[in-house]
N, C-alpha and C positions, 0 to 999 in steps of 0.2 A: 504493500500500500504506500502511496505517496506520503511523505512525512507530514505535509500539510495540504491536503487536497482543497481546492478552492471552489467556491460556488459563484457562478455568473448568472445574475438575474436578468430576465428579458423584459425590455420596455419597447413595445411596438407603438410608434406614433403613426398609426394607420387605422383605417376603418374596416380592414378586410383580412387581418391575419387569421390563421386557421383556428386559433383558440380564442373564442370571444372574450373571455375574462381578461385577456392580455391586451385588448385593444384600447388605446388611449389616444383618440384622434386630436385632442387639444394639447398644447404645450403644457398648460397648467396641470392637466390630469396626468400627463406623462412624467412631469417633474415630481409630483406627489407619489406616483407609483414607484419611481426610482428611489426616492427617499425611504418609502416604506420597505422596499426590498433590501436596502442597505441596513435598515434597522432590524430586519428579520434575519440578517446574516450573510447577505451578498457581499463578497469581496470585490466584485467588479460588476458594473451595470452595463448591459449591452443595449445600445439605443439604435433602433432601425426605423427607417421611414418608408420602406417599400416591402410589401409582403412577397415571399418566395413560394407560397403555397401553389399547388397545381391550379391553373386557371385564374390566378391573381392578375389584376390590372397593373401593368408596369407604369411607373411615373417618371417624369422627366427629372433631370438633375436639379433644376431650379426649385421645383416643388419639394423634392426630397431634402434639399438643403434647408428650405424654409421650415420643414417639419422638424428636422433633427438638431439644427444648430442651437436654437434657444434652449432646448432640453439639455444638450451636452454642456453648454456654457454654465447652466445653473447647477447641474449635478457634479461637474468636474471639480467644483470647489469643496465637495464633501466626500467623494468616493472616486475610486478609479473608474474610468469610463472607456468603453470600447464603442466604436461605431460599426454597425452592421450594414455594409454597403458593398456594391460591386463597381461603383463609379469613382474614378480618380478625383473628379472635382468635388464630389461630396466628401470623400475622405480628407482632402486638403482642408476644406472648410471646417470639418469637425475637429481635425487636429489643431487648427488655428484657434478653435473655441475651447480646447482643453482635453480632447480625447487622447489617450495614451496608447491605444491599441486600435488597429484596423482589423475588423473581423470580416474576411472576404471569402464568400462561398465559392468563388471561382478560382481562388489561388493565384490570381494574376496581378495582385497589387504588391507583391513582395519588394520589387524594386522601389516603388513609391514609399513604402515604409522605411526602407533603408535611407532614402533621400531625406525623409522628414524626421528620421531619428526616433521612430516609435516602434512598438511591438506590432506583430502581425499574426493573425490566425490564417493559415493557408489550408483550405479544405479541398478534399477530393470531390469532384462532381463531373458528371457526364453532360452537364447542362443544367440550367435552372428548371426546377419542376414546373414553373409557370409556363415555360416554353417547350420543354422536352420531358414530359412526365413519364414516357414509356421508353426509356433508353434500353438498349439490348443488354441481356444478362451476360455475365462473364463466366468462363470456365473455372477461373480461380480468382474470385473477387479479392481475396487477401493479397495475392501476388500483385494484382492490378493496382490496388490502393497503395500498397507498400512502395511499388516502383514510382508511382506518381508523387507520393509525399517525399520520398528520398530526393527526387529530382527538384521538387519545389524547395526543399531544404538547401540544396546546393545553390540554387538561384538566390535564395534569401541570404545565405552566408556571403556569397560573392557581392551582394548589394550592401553588405555591412549591417544587416539586421542582427541585433543582439538578443532581443526577446522574441522567440519564435515558438508558436504552437502549431502542431499538425493535427488536423481534424479529418477522420476517415469519412465524414459526410454521411453518417447513418441517416437513412430516410430520404436521401436526395437521389431520385431517379434510380433506386435500387429495389430489388424484390425483397419480400420479407425474409426469404432464406438467406439472401446476401447480407441483410442487416444482422441477422443472428450469427452468421459466420464471422462477421467483423467483430461483433461483441465477444464471441468465443475466442478470438485471437488478439484481444486487446493487449495481452502481455507481450506478444511479439512486436506489436506496433509501438508500445512504450519502449521496448528495447531498441528498436530502430531509431526512435526519436532521441533516446539517450546517446546513441552512437554518433548522431550528427549534432549534438548539443542543443536539442530542442525538447519541448514537452508536448503532451497530448491533451487536446480538448475533445470532449464527447458531448453530443447533444441528442438525447432520445426523447426529450420531454413531450408527453402527450401525443406522440406520433402514431400514425395509423397502424403500423405493424404490431404495436403493443396490443391493441385491441383485437387484432385478428387472431392472436394466439390465446389471449386471456378471456375473450368473450365480451370485452367492453368496446363495442363498436363505436359508440359516441365518444367524442373528444372529452366530454365531462367524466367519462368512466375509466380514464386511463391513468389516474393518479398512482395507483398501486404499482402498475408496470413501470411508470416513470421513476418512482422511488427505488424499485428493485434494480433497475438497470443503472441508475445513478450510483447506487451503493456498490454494485458489481464493478462499475468503472473505477470508482475510487479505490476499491480493494485491489484492482489490477495495476494501480500505480498511476492512473490518469491524474493530471494536475488540475484541470478545470472541467467542471460539469456545467453545461448551460441549461438552465431550467426556468420554468414558469413558477413553480411552487417552491420558493426559496426557504420559507420557514421549515417546512417538512423535510426538505433535503438537508438543511443545516442540522436538523435534529438527527437525521440518519448519519450524517458525518460524525457527530459527537458520539453516537453509539459505536461507530467504527474505531474510535480512538483518535480521530483527527480533530481539527479545530481551526478557527479563523487564524489566518497568518498575515503578517505585514506583507503587502505586495512588493514584488521586486522591480516592478516597472515604474 
């Protein structure tokens, strides 16, 4: 288990994210949610202004900036903030407002993170679920993801990134079997990350594949699966778990023997 696994709380400044309880379409609501998540035990708050769920409406950079920058600016004075975006201009604006991590589901912004001197999460994806929900399956998803993340780590190191997290992209254009295979091999992904001087982030919170196995088809019925997989990830040595339900996840972390830690970013 990681010495001090961390909890990343999700703040969606959107009207259409897949978990309704996480939607905070106003800046004031998003700021209050971020503060509440921090009080509940979040070590970092992840602010996003565009949903990546299948079928989501994509937004332009100007609108995304208008959504996230006021929230980042307010929260960054109180807690470490990451910006969940795929757009370079949004990442630049958020970092200027105080974000210390770029959380990029495409894995393409590692050079920008190096330029800006901030941390970055590089995720494996075969495309955004909003535009490519039915990506082809892989004969060996663990090998595919491992090779992708190792290559991204090399790019990040060449760009001068110091704080790097590798994300296997669970739930992003993958089958349920592929998601479970990745969860079953988290130990090897953590070992790979350690070899390249990185850490691992995992996000399973409220995702559909959990309900498909446990019988909770509705997003509101997936809390138990979310907690179980977050606890498993922490026990495997994952450094960050990205969750909607911060208080419950922080309690699970305490039961595992971890606890909140001073962030290194």
